[in-house]
N, C-alpha and C positions, 0 to 999 in steps of 0.2 A: 288195678291202678293203671293200665291204660288210661283210663279216663282221667285218675286224677292228675296225669301227667299231658294229658291232652288240654285239661283245666290252666296249666303251668305253663301252653304254650308249644309243647313241647310234643310233639307225636313217635309212634310208634314205626321200629324200622320197617314192619310191614306193609304200615301206611304211605312210608313213603317210597320204598320199592312199588307200589305200586301205582302211585304219580307220577315216578320216573316210567314207569313202565307205559302209563296212558300218552306222556310228554314221547317218548321215541315212536305207537303205532301212530299217532297224530303226523309230527314229523315224514315218518314211512308211508302216508298214503298223502299227505303233502305232497311230497317232495322237497321240501323244504330242512336243509340242515340248520345248526349250530351257525353256520359261515355264511349263509342266505339271513339269517334273522340278526345277527350281528349286523352285518354290511344295512340291512331294513331299517337295524335301530339308529347308526348311525345315519343316515339318510334321511328319516324323522327328526333327530335332532337337529342336523342341518337347516333344514327347513321351516321347523316349528322357532326355532329358536333367532330365525328373522322376523318375524312378528313376535312374540313374545319373550319374556324371561323367565328360561325352565332351568331345571334341575336336572342336568343332563347325566350324571354321576345317580341319580336314583329312578332314570328308564327304565322303566322293565317293559317285555314284549314278552307274550306267551301265547300259546294256543290254547283251544277250548274246543273238547267235543260234547256236543250235544246231541244225542242224537244220532241223525242222517247227517247234522249240521256242522262243521266245525267252524268257529270263529277265531281271527285273530286280536287280542287283545292288548290293546297297548294302554300303560300305565306313564302317563306323562305331569308330575307335581311341575304347578306352573309355580315360579315365584312370583311375591307381592312387590310392587311399586313402587 
């Protein structure tokens, strides 16, 4: 049944908890808390929007851990002209 829910785009609570734990561990390792990420997001929106039109409400910043590397991933939707 869990596979069926994933097909519909719904994750089970174990997967959700696992992803949240990963985020907590990544934030602990980098000393970046939610407040710092929000500040970075606000600053990125301000700077990038000076040059191109973006959808500020849809900007997402996440941390990803791959092996020994950590990545800051920014998803910034650009609006059409």
